[in-house]
C-alpha beads as a LAMMPS data file, in Angstrom:
LAMMPS data file: protein, C-alpha beads

87 atoms
86 bonds

1 atom types
1 bond types

-500.0 500.0 xlo xhi
-500.0 500.0 ylo yhi
-500.0 500.0 zlo zhi

Masses

1 110.0

Atoms # bond

1 1 1 -37.737 -125.662 188.340
2 1 1 -35.065 -127.312 188.658
3 1 1 -31.402 -128.156 187.005
4 1 1 -32.780 -131.145 184.757
5 1 1 -36.118 -129.233 183.697
6 1 1 -33.821 -126.598 182.098
7 1 1 -30.894 -129.266 180.895
8 1 1 -33.802 -131.079 179.254
9 1 1 -35.384 -128.108 177.512
10 1 1 -31.836 -127.520 175.970
11 1 1 -31.379 -131.016 174.718
12 1 1 -34.934 -130.602 173.247
13 1 1 -33.880 -127.247 171.640
14 1 1 -30.527 -128.877 170.279
15 1 1 -32.079 -131.421 168.249
16 1 1 -34.054 -129.961 166.429
17 1 1 -33.046 -128.956 162.889
18 1 1 -31.531 -125.249 162.526
19 1 1 -33.168 -122.644 160.031
20 1 1 -30.703 -120.396 160.343
21 1 1 -27.438 -118.772 162.475
22 1 1 -26.389 -115.862 163.624
23 1 1 -22.691 -114.476 164.900
24 1 1 -21.555 -111.780 166.230
25 1 1 -18.235 -110.334 164.568
26 1 1 -15.857 -108.718 167.627
27 1 1 -14.972 -111.213 170.273
28 1 1 -17.213 -114.030 168.142
29 1 1 -15.566 -114.583 165.227
30 1 1 -12.747 -111.994 165.680
31 1 1 -10.349 -111.420 168.267
32 1 1 -11.083 -107.887 169.324
33 1 1 -8.875 -105.089 167.191
34 1 1 -8.257 -107.365 164.321
35 1 1 -9.552 -107.352 161.197
36 1 1 -9.525 -110.815 160.082
37 1 1 -10.972 -114.657 160.591
38 1 1 -8.710 -116.718 162.691
39 1 1 -7.725 -119.761 160.019
40 1 1 -8.582 -122.209 162.921
41 1 1 -12.556 -121.169 162.653
42 1 1 -12.980 -120.854 158.704
43 1 1 -13.551 -124.442 157.548
44 1 1 -15.926 -124.610 159.938
45 1 1 -17.663 -121.472 159.193
46 1 1 -17.507 -122.617 155.185
47 1 1 -19.219 -126.256 156.367
48 1 1 -21.571 -124.102 158.048
49 1 1 -22.764 -121.443 155.342
50 1 1 -22.928 -124.344 152.711
51 1 1 -25.804 -126.090 154.522
52 1 1 -27.624 -123.138 156.538
53 1 1 -28.570 -119.500 155.938
54 1 1 -25.849 -117.186 158.451
55 1 1 -26.291 -113.441 159.333
56 1 1 -23.535 -111.458 161.064
57 1 1 -24.841 -109.309 163.843
58 1 1 -22.662 -105.983 163.957
59 1 1 -22.516 -102.366 164.882
60 1 1 -19.306 -102.519 161.819
61 1 1 -19.443 -101.062 158.506
62 1 1 -20.690 -103.638 155.608
63 1 1 -17.636 -104.062 154.126
64 1 1 -16.292 -106.340 156.793
65 1 1 -18.243 -108.889 156.800
66 1 1 -18.248 -108.824 153.254
67 1 1 -14.341 -109.736 152.825
68 1 1 -15.341 -112.359 155.218
69 1 1 -17.562 -113.967 152.858
70 1 1 -15.359 -113.393 149.885
71 1 1 -12.613 -115.301 152.051
72 1 1 -14.799 -118.175 152.605
73 1 1 -16.159 -118.018 149.149
74 1 1 -12.551 -118.709 147.659
75 1 1 -11.810 -121.589 150.162
76 1 1 -15.219 -123.058 149.567
77 1 1 -16.072 -125.885 146.689
78 1 1 -19.210 -124.091 146.637
79 1 1 -18.310 -120.626 146.373
80 1 1 -22.322 -119.236 144.857
81 1 1 -23.893 -121.477 148.015
82 1 1 -21.839 -119.191 150.165
83 1 1 -22.733 -115.903 148.897
84 1 1 -26.100 -116.805 148.598
85 1 1 -26.612 -117.948 152.279
86 1 1 -24.476 -115.040 153.965
87 1 1 -26.814 -112.090 155.076

Bonds

1 1 1 2
2 1 2 3
3 1 3 4
4 1 4 5
5 1 5 6
6 1 6 7
7 1 7 8
8 1 8 9
9 1 9 10
10 1 10 11
11 1 11 12
12 1 12 13
13 1 13 14
14 1 14 15
15 1 15 16
16 1 16 17
17 1 17 18
18 1 18 19
19 1 19 20
20 1 20 21
21 1 21 22
22 1 22 23
23 1 23 24
24 1 24 25
25 1 25 26
26 1 26 27
27 1 27 28
28 1 28 29
29 1 29 30
30 1 30 31
31 1 31 32
32 1 32 33
33 1 33 34
34 1 34 35
35 1 35 36
36 1 36 37
37 1 37 38
38 1 38 39
39 1 39 40
40 1 40 41
41 1 41 42
42 1 42 43
43 1 43 44
44 1 44 45
45 1 45 46
46 1 46 47
47 1 47 48
48 1 48 49
49 1 49 50
50 1 50 51
51 1 51 52
52 1 52 53
53 1 53 54
54 1 54 55
55 1 55 56
56 1 56 57
57 1 57 58
58 1 58 59
59 1 59 60
60 1 60 61
61 1 61 62
62 1 62 63
63 1 63 64
64 1 64 65
65 1 65 66
66 1 66 67
67 1 67 68
68 1 68 69
69 1 69 70
70 1 70 71
71 1 71 72
72 1 72 73
73 1 73 74
74 1 74 75
75 1 75 76
76 1 76 77
77 1 77 78
78 1 78 79
79 1 79 80
80 1 80 81
81 1 81 82
82 1 82 83
83 1 83 84
84 1 84 85
85 1 85 86
86 1 86 87
């Protein structure tokens, strides 16, 4: 199969509505060795969280993701929706 086939398949997948989103923590949402979300990504995570269910994928203990959720909830116009949509 050629590159055009895979590119078209990729574009088709992106056009579908998302049912949820999953993120890894280390090296994806935060820089390795830190415990904080970069402020530059927080508004986008809030926007995503208000529309879709979002899950963390991590080997970390649950207290760090809970801190992230509360950080975003405090800055959101709809904090309850943020809390409901994060898993």
